[in-house]
DOVEXMI-175330 format. One record per residue: x, y, z of N, C-alpha, C, O, CB in turn. Coordinates in Angstrom, 2 decimals, decimal comma. Last residue first. Glycine has a CB too. Example, Ala and Ser with C-alpha at 12.3 -4.5 7.8 and 13.67 -1.06 7.14 Angstrom:
REC       n.X       n.Y       n.Z      ca.X      ca.Y      ca.Z       c.X       c.Y       c.Z       o.X       o.Y       o.Z      cb.X      cb.Y      cb.Z
REC     12,85     -2,25      7,08     13,67     -1,06      7,14     12,90      0,03      7,87     13,41      1,14      8,04     14,08     -0,60      5,72
REC     13,19     -5,69      7,80     12,30     -4,50      7,80     13,20     -3,30      7,80     14,24     -3,32      8,46     11,31     -4,47      9,05
// end
This chain:
REC       n.X       n.Y       n.Z      ca.X      ca.Y      ca.Z       c.X       c.Y       c.Z       o.X       o.Y       o.Z      cb.X      cb.Y      cb.Z
REC     77,25     71,76    151,94     76,64     70,65    151,15     75,77     69,75    151,53     75,36     68,90    150,74     77,43     69,98    150,72
REC     76,67     75,37    151,70     76,62     74,35    152,56     76,34     72,94    151,54     75,52     72,93    150,63     75,45     74,71    153,72
REC     78,43     77,56    149,52     77,09     77,04    149,61     77,45     75,70    150,23     78,24     74,93    149,68     76,25     76,97    148,18
REC     80,39     80,00    151,03     80,49     78,97    150,38     79,63     77,90    150,37     79,92     77,07    151,24     81,42     78,64    150,59
REC     81,86     83,20    150,35     80,71     82,34    150,99     80,66     81,32    150,05     80,78     81,39    148,83     79,22     83,06    151,20
REC     84,98     84,00    149,13     83,58     84,12    149,23     83,19     83,08    150,14     83,95     82,25    150,63     82,86     84,04    147,92
REC     87,69     85,61    149,25     86,84     84,94    150,67     85,46     84,75    150,27     84,63     85,31    150,98     86,79     86,00    152,14
REC     90,68     85,00    148,05     89,31     85,21    147,65     88,65     84,58    149,00     88,92     83,55    149,61     88,87     84,44    146,10
REC     93,76     86,33    147,15     92,86     85,63    147,91     91,58     85,99    148,39     91,33     87,02    149,01     93,38     85,36    148,78
REC     96,07     85,48    144,73     94,84     86,39    145,01     94,15     85,63    145,88     93,87     84,45    145,63     93,93     86,80    143,80
REC     99,21     83,64    145,28     98,14     84,18    145,16     97,04     85,13    145,31     97,18     85,72    146,38     98,02     83,81    145,23
REC    101,63     83,29    146,64    101,56     83,92    145,09    100,01     84,10    144,65     99,74     84,73    143,63    102,36     82,80    143,89
REC    101,01     82,83    149,17    101,65     84,28    149,08    102,03     84,52    147,69    102,60     85,56    147,34    102,96     84,48    150,01
REC     99,98     80,18    149,05     99,03     81,08    149,23     99,24     82,73    149,22     98,39     83,62    149,23     98,55     80,68    150,37
REC    102,34     78,79    148,55    101,39     78,78    147,62    100,40     80,36    147,82    100,21     81,28    147,03    100,53     77,28    147,86
REC    103,38     79,24    151,21    104,07     79,48    150,43    103,24     79,55    148,87    103,62     80,42    148,09    105,09     78,57    150,69
REC    101,11     78,21    153,06    101,28     79,69    152,81    102,50     80,27    151,76    102,60     81,47    151,50    101,54     80,29    154,22
REC     99,39     75,36    151,54    100,85     75,96    151,99    100,84     77,39    152,03    100,54     77,91    150,96    102,06     75,57    151,02
REC     96,17     74,70    152,27     97,03     75,04    151,55     98,39     76,01    152,01     98,38     77,07    152,64     96,29     75,51    150,68
REC     94,42     71,99    153,10     95,15     72,86    153,91     96,27     73,07    152,59     96,96     72,21    152,05     95,72     72,15    155,56
REC     90,56     70,91    153,01     92,05     71,29    152,38     93,24     72,47    152,80     92,98     73,67    152,81     91,73     71,67    151,04
REC     88,48     70,57    153,70     89,12     70,26    154,65     90,88     70,29    153,97     91,95     69,83    154,38     88,43     68,85    155,23
REC     86,16     72,37    152,66     86,73     70,99    152,09     87,89     70,48    152,78     88,37     69,62    152,04     87,16     71,09    150,63
REC     86,39     74,85    154,23     85,08     73,70    154,16     85,39     72,58    153,66     84,90     71,61    154,23     83,88     74,04    153,32
REC     88,75     75,50    153,18     88,60     75,54    154,80     87,29     74,32    155,07     87,26     73,33    155,80     88,07     77,44    155,43
REC     88,03     76,34    150,68     89,53     75,42    150,83     89,20     74,77    152,42     89,45     73,59    152,68     91,35     76,66    150,80
REC     86,19     77,94    151,10     86,00     76,56    150,12     86,92     75,91    150,64     86,66     74,81    151,11     86,18     76,59    148,47
REC     87,75     80,17    151,81     86,82     80,01    152,84     86,09     78,15    152,04     85,54     77,35    152,81     85,50     81,80    152,91
REC     89,67     81,07    149,97     90,07     80,46    151,40     88,76     79,68    152,22     88,87     78,79    153,05     90,64     81,81    152,40
REC     90,04     80,51    147,14     88,98     80,91    147,93     89,16     80,04    149,08     88,95     78,83    149,23     87,60     80,82    147,25
REC     92,59     82,05    145,01     92,33     80,77    145,77     91,42     81,09    146,75     91,81     82,03    147,44     93,55     80,12    146,39
REC     93,79     82,39    141,84     92,91     83,10    142,93     92,80     81,58    143,88     92,91     80,42    143,49     91,11     83,90    142,22
REC     96,65     82,98    139,89     96,25     82,21    140,84     95,02     83,16    141,84     95,23     84,24    142,39     97,65     81,69    141,61
REC     97,12     83,68    136,73     97,13     84,39    137,66     96,18     83,28    138,87     95,06     82,90    138,55     96,55     85,92    137,16
REC     99,02     83,45    133,80     98,09     83,00    134,63     97,99     83,40    135,88     99,13     83,54    136,33     98,14     81,90    134,67
REC     98,92     86,32    131,17     99,46     85,64    132,06     98,43     84,55    132,89     97,22     84,66    132,74    100,07     86,65    132,88
REC     97,40     87,35    128,96     98,69     86,65    128,70     99,09     85,88    129,85     99,61     84,78    129,63     99,79     87,61    128,35
REC     96,06     89,28    131,05     97,08     89,69    130,42     97,90     88,80    129,69     99,08     89,13    129,59     97,71     90,27    131,18
REC     94,92     86,17    132,76     94,57     88,04    132,47     95,85     88,29    131,66     96,69     87,40    131,67     94,52     89,35    134,20
REC     93,34     83,63    133,49     93,85     83,80    132,43     93,90     85,55    132,36     92,92     86,15    131,91     93,03     82,95    131,35
REC     93,28     82,14    136,50     92,47     83,18    135,68     93,87     83,71    134,45     95,03     84,05    134,69     91,74     84,73    136,98
REC     92,67     79,58    138,05     93,73     79,57    137,24     93,20     80,61    136,18     92,74     80,19    135,11     94,13     78,10    136,72
REC     91,29     78,92    141,14     90,93     79,56    139,87     92,29     79,96    138,87     92,90     80,94    139,31     90,05     80,92    140,28
REC     90,52     76,64    143,60     91,83     77,29    143,14     91,03     77,80    141,59     90,26     77,02    141,02     93,46     75,99    143,03
REC     87,60     76,07    144,78     88,93     76,35    145,76     90,08     77,11    144,82     90,56     78,16    145,26     89,66     74,72    146,43
REC     84,23     77,22    144,14     85,53     76,39    143,82     86,65     76,71    144,88     86,50     77,59    145,74     86,12     76,74    142,28
REC     82,08     78,43    144,25     82,55     77,84    145,73     83,93     76,74    145,04     84,36     75,70    145,54     80,88     76,73    146,78
REC     81,10     80,01    142,07     80,39     78,74    142,72     80,60     77,91    143,97     79,87     77,10    144,55     80,48     77,88    141,92
REC     83,38     81,93    142,30     82,07     82,41    142,66     81,18     81,37    143,21     80,59     81,46    144,29     81,43     83,01    141,52
REC     84,94     79,78    141,04     85,45     80,60    142,12     83,91     81,15    142,97     83,53     80,74    144,06     86,51     81,99    141,38
REC     83,57     79,93    138,51     84,18     78,53    139,01     84,15     79,03    140,47     83,20     78,60    141,13     85,89     78,01    138,35
REC     83,46     82,72    137,28     82,36     82,03    137,66     82,58     80,57    138,69     81,74     80,28    139,55     81,71     81,72    136,29
REC     86,40     83,08    136,50     85,51     83,80    137,54     84,23     83,08    138,36     84,05     82,94    139,57     84,92     84,96    136,77
REC     87,48     79,90    135,52     86,95     80,99    135,18     86,45     81,72    136,46     86,11     81,04    137,43     85,96     80,73    134,20
REC     88,81     77,47    136,00     89,35     78,55    134,90     88,79     79,57    134,69     89,23     80,34    133,83     89,45     78,18    133,72
REC     89,57     75,46    138,89     88,84     75,82    137,50     89,40     76,94    137,00     90,42     77,41    137,50     87,32     76,08    137,58
REC     89,55     73,18    141,28     90,76     73,93    140,39     89,76     74,21    139,03     89,31     73,32    138,32     92,44     72,72    139,99
REC     89,70     71,54    144,16     88,85     71,87    143,01     89,49     73,21    142,34     89,85     74,17    143,03     87,25     72,09    143,50
REC     90,65     68,86    146,21     91,07     70,44    145,64     90,18     70,61    144,50     89,95     69,58    143,87     92,78     70,68    145,07
REC     88,74     67,42    148,03     89,27     67,54    147,03     89,68     68,76    146,82     89,05     69,73    147,25     88,66     67,12    146,23
REC     87,45     67,30    150,70     88,83     66,81    150,87     89,68     66,84    149,00     90,82     66,43    148,76     88,63     64,92    151,70
REC     84,07     66,08    150,37     85,02     66,79    150,94     86,24     66,67    150,74     86,39     65,48    150,48     84,94     66,74    151,96
REC     82,77     65,23    146,82     83,02     65,07    148,62     84,26     65,42    149,01     85,31     65,24    148,39     82,89     63,53    149,26
REC     80,77     67,12    144,66     82,07     66,37    145,08     82,14     66,09    146,56     81,55     66,79    147,38     83,33     67,19    144,70
REC     78,18     68,16    144,47     78,49     66,53    144,50     80,03     66,35    144,68     80,40     65,19    144,86     78,02     65,70    142,99
REC     78,84     70,93    144,18     77,89     70,42    145,54     78,16     68,88    145,24     78,44     68,36    146,32     75,90     70,91    145,55
REC     80,13     71,07    141,98     81,14     71,18    143,03     79,91     70,69    144,42     80,28     70,17    145,47     82,00     73,07    143,08
REC     78,01     70,44    139,97     79,58     69,91    139,99     79,91     70,20    141,63     79,84     69,23    142,40     80,81     70,95    138,74
REC     76,54     72,84    140,63     75,89     71,34    141,06     77,20     70,25    140,80     77,26     69,24    141,51     74,30     70,85    139,88
REC     77,78     74,91    139,95     77,16     74,82    141,22     76,81     72,78    141,42     76,95     71,92    142,29     75,50     76,06    141,12
REC     78,59     74,31    137,28     79,73     74,32    138,45     78,97     74,38    139,63     79,55     73,82    140,56     80,82     75,60    138,44
REC     76,85     74,33    135,06     76,98     73,24    135,73     77,78     73,37    137,14     77,57     72,55    138,04     77,58     72,33    134,83
REC     77,58     75,85    133,22     76,50     76,13    133,32     76,07     75,21    134,76     75,04     75,46    135,39     75,83     75,90    131,94
REC     80,47     75,58    132,96     80,10     76,34    133,70     78,61     76,66    133,84     78,30     77,65    134,51     80,77     77,20    133,45
REC     82,12     73,53    131,58     81,29     73,01    132,30     80,43     74,32    133,27     79,80     73,96    134,26     82,12     71,88    133,07
REC     83,71     74,49    130,07     82,76     74,46    129,26     81,64     73,95    130,20     80,46     73,91    129,83     83,07     73,66    128,04
REC     86,39     74,86    131,90     85,21     76,08    131,51     84,07     75,70    130,74     83,24     76,60    130,65     85,80     77,26    130,62
REC     86,68     71,96    133,61     86,86     72,68    132,68     85,92     73,70    132,61     84,80     73,59    133,11     86,94     72,02    131,70
REC     87,97     71,39    136,92     86,88     71,76    136,12     86,62     72,43    134,80     86,29     73,61    134,91     86,38     72,33    136,74
REC     90,32     68,92    138,06     90,07     70,33    137,19     88,79     70,67    136,54     88,59     70,10    135,46     90,99     70,38    136,03
REC     90,30     68,07    141,17     89,70     67,68    140,06     89,74     69,09    139,55     89,40     70,11    140,14     88,32     66,90    140,18
REC     92,73     66,04    142,87     92,29     67,30    142,35     91,53     67,25    141,23     91,87     66,52    140,30     93,30     68,09    142,07
REC     92,13     63,58    144,22     92,27     64,43    145,00     92,47     66,04    144,15     92,36     67,08    144,80     93,39     63,88    145,86
REC     89,77     60,98    143,01     90,20     62,36    142,85     90,82     62,94    144,01     90,09     62,87    145,00     89,13     63,17    142,47
REC     87,86     58,85    143,38     89,60     58,33    143,41     90,37     59,50    143,38     91,56     59,38    143,64     90,18     57,34    142,04
REC     85,76     59,66    142,72     85,92     59,09    144,14     87,18     58,98    144,59     87,60     59,00    145,75     85,40     57,82    144,29
REC     84,56     60,86    140,63     85,48     61,52    141,44     86,19     61,16    142,77     86,85     61,83    143,57     84,93     62,48    141,64
REC     82,15     60,40    139,66     83,23     59,45    139,23     84,79     59,79    139,65     85,83     59,28    139,24     83,14     59,37    137,69
REC     80,37     62,36    140,05     80,24     60,88    140,93     81,35     60,17    140,70     81,62     59,27    141,50     79,02     59,88    140,54
REC     80,98     64,28    138,33     81,23     64,71    139,76     81,25     63,15    140,50     82,05     62,85    141,39     79,86     65,90    140,41
REC     81,67     63,00    135,47     80,89     63,85    136,09     81,59     63,72    137,40     82,66     63,13    137,52     79,37     63,54    136,03
REC     83,62     61,45    133,70     82,65     62,48    133,01     81,79     63,20    133,71     81,09     64,02    133,12     81,85     61,94    132,12
REC     87,23     62,40    133,81     86,17     62,01    134,39     85,02     62,69    133,69     85,02     63,82    133,22     86,26     62,25    135,78
REC     90,52     61,40    132,88     89,13     62,07    132,65     88,02     61,68    133,22     87,78     60,48    133,15     88,77     62,04    131,45
REC     93,63     61,34    134,75     92,34     60,84    134,61     91,26     62,02    134,03     91,13     63,15    134,49     91,93     60,27    136,05
REC     96,75     60,89    136,29     95,86     61,76    135,39     94,84     60,58    134,83     95,09     59,41    134,57     96,80     62,66    134,06
REC     98,88     60,69    138,80     98,47     59,91    137,84     97,15     60,98    137,59     96,66     61,70    138,46     98,24     58,20    138,29
REC    101,98     60,15    140,52    101,10     60,86    140,04    100,33     60,63    138,82    100,95     60,38    137,79    101,58     61,81    139,99
REC    103,05     58,42    143,38    103,11     58,64    142,16    101,96     59,71    142,03    101,21     60,09    142,93    103,03     57,38    141,36
REC    104,36     59,37    146,08    103,22     59,30    145,88    103,20     59,51    144,45    103,33     60,68    144,09    102,49     60,10    146,68
REC    106,31     60,51    148,02    106,31     59,13    147,79    105,46     58,64    147,21    105,32     57,44    147,44    106,37     58,51    148,65
REC    105,78     63,15    147,94    105,61     62,86    149,12    105,63     61,18    149,12    105,08     60,56    150,03    104,35     63,59    149,63
REC    105,28     62,55    144,49    105,38     63,98    145,91    105,11     63,01    147,01    104,24     62,14    146,91    103,86     65,60    145,94
REC    106,96     61,52    141,45    106,20     61,35    142,76    106,27     62,56    143,57    107,10     63,45    143,42    106,74     60,18    143,60
REC    106,87     61,01    138,17    106,90     62,07    138,81    106,59     61,25    140,16    105,92     60,23    139,98    105,94     63,25    138,26
REC    105,85     59,93    135,57    107,25     59,40    136,23    107,35     60,30    137,78    108,28     59,88    138,46    108,81     59,84    134,99
REC    104,49     62,67    134,22    104,49     61,06    134,06    105,99     61,16    134,73    106,89     61,98    134,58    104,30     60,23    132,20
REC    103,39     65,04    134,39    102,93     64,37    135,86    103,94     63,26    135,76    104,37     62,77    136,81    101,15     63,76    136,05
REC    103,41     66,21    131,57    104,10     66,89    132,81    104,40     66,25    134,24    105,25     66,64    135,04    103,31     67,99    133,11
REC    102,01     64,20    130,40    103,31     64,23    130,25    103,80     65,43    131,24    104,95     65,24    131,62    103,67     64,39    128,73
REC     99,34     64,82    131,22    100,21     63,63    131,86    101,43     63,60    131,59    102,16     63,02    132,40     99,84     62,37    131,53
REC     99,01     67,32    130,26     98,92     67,31    131,62     99,58     65,88    132,01    100,27     65,79    133,02     97,39     67,55    132,11
REC     99,40     66,80    127,59    100,27     68,02    128,11    100,28     67,55    129,80    101,31     67,44    130,47     99,41     69,84    127,73
REC     97,26     65,85    125,92     98,23     65,11    126,68     99,56     65,86    127,54    100,53     65,25    127,99     98,77     64,18    125,66
REC     95,16     67,77    126,32     95,79     67,08    125,54     96,16     65,93    126,36     95,54     65,29    127,21     96,82     67,78    124,92
REC     93,82     70,02    127,99     95,29     69,61    128,00     95,97     69,05    127,06     97,09     69,44    126,74     95,53     68,86    128,83
REC     91,13     70,23    127,47     91,97     71,11    126,78     93,17     70,93    126,70     93,84     71,37    125,77     91,91     72,14    127,13
REC     88,81     68,18    127,93     90,03     68,25    128,16     90,93     68,95    127,21     91,45     68,36    126,26     90,37     67,12    128,33
REC     85,32     68,94    129,06     86,27     68,82    128,00     87,71     68,79    128,45     87,90     69,44    129,48     86,08     69,91    127,06
REC     84,93     67,07    132,35     84,56     67,96    131,29     85,80     67,85    130,14     86,79     67,12    130,15     84,34     69,55    131,93
REC     87,43     67,28    134,57     85,89     67,10    134,39     85,54     67,88    133,35     85,73     69,09    133,29     85,01     67,47    135,59
REC     90,28     65,03    135,10     89,69     66,46    134,34     88,66     66,11    134,48     88,43     64,91    134,56     89,96     66,95    132,85
REC     92,64     64,55    138,33     91,24     64,47    137,25     90,67     65,69    136,61     90,53     66,83    137,06     89,97     63,93    138,00
REC     94,83     63,37    139,73     94,64     64,51    139,14     93,49     64,09    137,79     93,64     63,52    136,71     96,20     65,14    138,73
REC     95,85     61,58    142,41     95,23     61,21    141,20     94,22     62,93    140,67     93,22     63,39    141,21     94,10     59,55    141,65
REC     98,56     60,25    143,96     97,76     61,25    143,82     97,28     61,51    142,55     98,05     61,67    141,61     98,29     62,23    144,26
REC     98,37     56,82    144,85     98,88     57,95    144,22     97,71     58,85    144,15     96,50     58,61    144,22     99,52     57,67    142,87
REC     98,74     55,02    147,76     98,50     55,44    146,81     98,74     56,94    146,14     99,17     57,94    146,72     97,58     55,10    146,90
REC    100,81     54,25    150,24    101,37     54,73    148,60    100,64     54,76    147,78    101,16     54,59    146,68    102,28     54,02    147,90
REC     99,22     54,31    152,12     99,97     55,18    152,10    100,89     55,11    150,81    101,64     56,05    150,52    100,55     55,17    153,28
REC     95,71     54,16    151,09     96,72     53,79    151,66     98,10     54,65    151,66     98,01     55,76    151,13     96,83     52,67    151,18
REC     93,43     55,61    150,09     93,27     54,38    150,56     94,27     53,82    151,55     93,96     53,18    152,56     93,19     53,62    149,52
REC     93,39     59,24    151,46     94,08     58,13    150,40     93,72     56,91    151,26     93,66     56,87    152,48     95,97     58,28    150,05
REC     91,88     60,40    153,53     91,63     60,87    151,79     92,02     59,60    151,00     91,32     59,02    150,16     92,77     62,33    151,16
REC     92,76     60,06    155,74     92,34     59,19    155,39     91,35     59,49    153,96     90,36     58,88    153,56     91,85     58,68    156,54
REC     93,22     63,48    156,55     93,38     62,35    156,67     92,42     61,22    156,51     91,33     61,30    157,07     93,81     62,38    157,56
REC     93,01     66,21    154,03     92,51     65,32    155,03     93,16     64,07    155,28     93,70     63,51    154,32     91,27     65,03    154,76
REC     95,93     67,08    152,27     94,45     66,47    151,93     94,28     65,87    153,49     95,16     65,23    154,07     94,38     65,07    150,45
REC     97,93     70,00    151,19     97,42     69,09    152,44     96,13     68,22    152,43     95,12     68,90    152,65     97,20     69,99    153,59
REC     99,75     71,32    148,83     98,64     70,89    149,43     98,63     69,72    150,46     99,31     68,70    150,40     97,86     70,61    148,47
REC    102,32     71,52    147,51    101,77     72,50    148,60    100,28     72,76    149,02     99,73     73,80    149,38    102,19     73,73    148,23
REC    102,34     69,89    145,82    103,64     69,71    146,50    103,18     70,61    147,80    103,63     70,42    148,93    105,12     70,28    145,55
REC    100,45     69,92    143,80    100,25     68,53    144,61    101,80     68,90    145,87    102,12     68,03    146,68    100,50     66,66    143,18
REC    100,85     72,39    142,73     99,63     72,37    143,78     99,87     71,12    144,63     99,64     71,08    145,84     98,04     72,29    143,03
REC    102,28     71,37    140,64    103,17     72,20    141,78    101,90     72,19    142,80    102,27     71,87    143,92    103,86     74,04    141,26
REC    100,41     70,34    138,88    101,56     69,12    139,23    101,94     70,02    140,56    101,91     69,39    141,61    103,13     68,75    137,83
REC     98,94     72,62    138,08     98,24     71,51    138,92     99,52     70,38    139,22     99,19     69,49    140,01     96,80     70,75    137,94
REC    101,14     74,18    136,78    100,37     74,38    138,09     99,78     73,47    138,73     99,96     73,39    139,95     99,48     75,15    138,01
REC    101,49     72,52    134,42    102,62     72,81    135,40    102,10     73,10    136,96    102,45     72,53    137,99    103,44     74,14    134,83
REC     98,91     72,85    133,22     99,42     71,49    133,77    100,44     71,68    134,72    100,37     71,09    135,81     99,97     70,57    132,69
REC     99,23     75,73    132,87     98,16     75,14    133,95     98,66     73,69    134,55     98,80     73,36    135,73     96,56     74,89    133,16
REC    101,30     75,49    130,96    101,34     76,26    132,42    100,30     75,96    133,41    100,50     75,95    134,62    101,23     77,78    132,25
REC     99,88     74,41    128,88    101,33     73,47    129,58    101,48     74,17    130,86    101,78     73,50    131,85    103,06     73,57    128,62
REC     97,63     75,74    128,52     97,50     74,60    129,27     98,95     74,04    129,53     99,09     73,22    130,43     96,58     73,61    128,56
REC     98,78     78,06    126,97     97,95     78,12    128,36     98,01     76,84    129,18     98,37     76,84    130,35     96,38     78,41    128,09
REC     99,82     76,38    125,06    101,02     77,36    125,95    100,18     77,35    127,14    100,55     76,81    128,18    101,47     79,20    125,33
REC     97,82     75,48    123,57     98,48     74,56    124,10     99,53     75,08    125,04    100,10     74,29    125,78     98,95     73,80    123,14
REC     96,73     78,12    122,99     95,88     77,63    123,82     96,99     76,10    124,34     96,86     75,72    125,51     94,22     77,39    122,94
REC     98,95     79,09    121,03     98,24     79,98    122,39     97,71     79,27    123,22     98,01     79,54    124,38     97,14     80,95    122,15
REC     98,32     77,14    119,39     99,69     77,33    120,17     99,30     78,00    121,21     99,30     77,48    122,32    100,87     78,08    119,48
REC     95,97     77,61    118,14     96,51     76,50    118,56     97,70     76,52    119,71     97,73     75,86    120,75     96,94     75,94    117,41
REC     96,18     80,37    117,09     95,62     80,27    118,37     95,38     78,93    118,93     94,74     78,83    119,98     94,48     80,93    118,37
REC     98,13     79,86    115,02     98,83     80,62    116,41     97,79     80,23    117,61     98,16     79,89    118,74     98,94     82,58    116,25
REC     96,70     77,85    113,59     97,64     77,40    114,16     98,45     78,32    115,24     99,21     77,86    116,10     98,32     76,97    113,17
REC     94,54     79,91    112,62     94,46     78,52    113,67     95,32     78,11    114,39     95,15     77,93    115,60     94,29     77,39    113,15
REC     96,13     81,82    111,28     95,55     82,01    112,50     95,36     80,99    113,57     95,71     80,98    114,75     94,47     82,44    112,25
REC     97,17     79,75    109,37     98,08     80,46    110,07     97,54     81,07    111,36     98,18     80,97    112,40     98,62     81,43    109,22
REC     94,83     79,38    108,01     95,41     78,00    108,65     96,33     78,87    109,58     96,15     78,60    110,77     96,33     76,71    107,49
REC     94,01     82,01    107,13     92,99     81,28    108,17     93,75     80,09    108,88     93,49     79,77    110,04     91,59     80,63    107,35
REC     96,12     82,54    105,10     95,82     83,34    106,53     95,30     82,33    107,52     95,92     81,90    108,49     94,62     84,60    106,38
REC     95,57     80,02    103,37     96,86     80,12    104,25     96,60     81,48    105,44     96,92     81,29    106,62     98,36     80,48    103,08
REC     93,03     81,14    102,64     93,21     79,82    103,14     94,40     79,73    104,05     94,32     79,43    105,24     93,35     78,88    102,02
REC     94,03     83,57    101,51     92,83     83,48    102,46     92,73     82,18    103,18     92,33     82,19    104,34     91,52     83,69    101,69
REC     95,27     82,16     99,07     96,08     83,51    100,02     95,31     83,52    101,44     95,99     83,47    102,47     95,85     85,37     99,17
REC     93,57     81,23     97,70     94,73     80,65     98,09     95,46     81,26     99,60     95,94     80,85    100,65     95,63     80,85     96,84
REC     91,73     83,24     97,20     91,63     82,38     97,91     92,67     81,30     98,46     92,53     80,66     99,50     90,84     82,02     97,44
REC     93,53     84,53     95,54     93,01     85,30     96,58     92,34     83,95     97,49     92,73     83,91     98,66     91,84     86,59     95,98
REC     93,99     82,70     93,60     95,07     83,39     94,33     94,54     83,60     95,59     94,94     83,02     96,60     95,55     84,68     93,74
REC     91,45     82,41     92,37     92,08     81,34     92,85     93,20     81,72     93,81     93,33     81,03     94,82     92,53     80,56     91,77
REC     90,85     84,85     91,67     90,04     84,49     92,68     90,61     83,33     93,13     90,36     83,04     94,30     88,67     84,37     92,35
REC     92,80     85,22     89,47     92,99     86,12     90,45     92,00     85,63     91,71     92,36     86,02     92,81     92,70     87,60     89,87
REC     91,74     83,18     87,63     92,98     82,92     88,17     93,10     83,54     89,67     93,35     82,92     90,71     94,03     83,48     87,20
REC     89,24     84,45     86,93     89,27     83,29     87,65     90,55     82,67     88,62     90,54     82,06     89,68     88,99     82,44     86,69
REC     90,38     86,51     85,76     89,56     86,76     86,78     89,40     85,54     87,56     89,42     85,59     88,78     88,34     87,27     86,33
REC     91,33     85,19     83,37     92,40     85,71     84,41     91,48     86,27     85,89     92,06     86,38     86,97     93,40     87,19     83,57
REC     89,11     84,10     82,19     90,16     83,32     82,59     91,14     84,01     83,55     91,69     83,38     84,45     90,81     82,87     81,42
REC     87,55     86,43     81,46     86,96     85,63     82,55     88,17     84,71     82,84     88,23     84,51     84,05     85,52     84,82     82,15
REC     89,58     87,46     79,39     89,62     88,07     80,63     88,83     87,56     81,95     89,10     87,91     83,10     89,23     89,28     80,36
// end
């Protein structure tokens, strides 16, 4: 009888292990899908944003999309922009450890894992950078764009006041797709 109980236990453990693996795989696919959509948004933002004059070193300097904090995109963001140009500028992706490292960035995506430091990060970034986050707290702290996951879809929120303060002009075409937020922005 004890041998039968051990076999039943082994079968049950195997079933539980398979179920956990399936749940992890589904969760990973969900995260991957979410970040594929967010990567596409970041790429398309480059087409609908005008940065202040003098932000680029030269007329052929690349548009640099930087990820600050934990990179949940994996290689998806790099693959999304690989070989693409916008207004004659190549697109490049890099990870940065902190806001001080964003001197070459035109877009900075701030990971939700940085939520305790949003205010400090946004305060350290130079003017002219399109800041993009993924939580309500980010846009409330003065971020420009929030990619909000709601009911399984990514919604765009744009803080107009933050964009104006940063000197970043966002096309009316993009704004027509976004929920407009008018939060006050802490002075730099």
